[in-house]
N, C-alpha and C positions, 0 to 999 in steps of 0.2 A: 933778884929777878922780880919779885912782887913790888919792890919800890919803883923800879923802872916802869912797870905796868901802871902803877898808880899815877906817876907823873905824866906818862904819855896819855893815859885816859883823861886826866885833868886837862891836858893841853888840847886834846880833841874836843872835849865838851866845851871848853872855853872858846875855841876857834869857831865852832858851829854857833854857839851863842852870840859871839861877836858879829858874825856874818849875818845872822838872822836879825839882830838888833839894827845893824846898819841898813839892811835891806828894807826893813819896816820903817825906820826913822828917816832915811834919806828921801828927799822929795824929787828924785830924778836928776839932781844936780851932782855930777861926778859920782854916780852910784858905785861904779867899780872901784874907784880909789877908796871910797869910804868903806866898802865891804872888805877890801884887802887889808887896809890899815886897822880897822876895828877887829877883824878876825885875828890878825897878828897879836894885837894887844890882849884880846880875849884868850888866845893860846898861852901867852906869857902869864897872865893872871891864873889860868887854869893849872899850868905847870907848877906855879908857886903854891897854889892851894893843895895840889897833890903832894908836893914835897912837904908841906906843913903837916898834912895828915899822916904821912909816913913817919915824920919826926915825932909827932905826938904819940903815935901808937908804939914806937920803939921805946919812948920814955915810960909809957905805962907798964910795959913788960918788966922793967927793972925794979 
């Protein structure tokens, strides 16, 4: 249960970070597409980071 929470929290933080990054960085040219794509990639990176944290913590316990 905690592993799923960590992965979902990482995805949420990554998605928000990606959307904010695209909103700030885009100069009005296709801003919605930029925000959606960057938010999705941020969510993927965040989920990967969350899974990595879970894996490393499980290895520390052994």
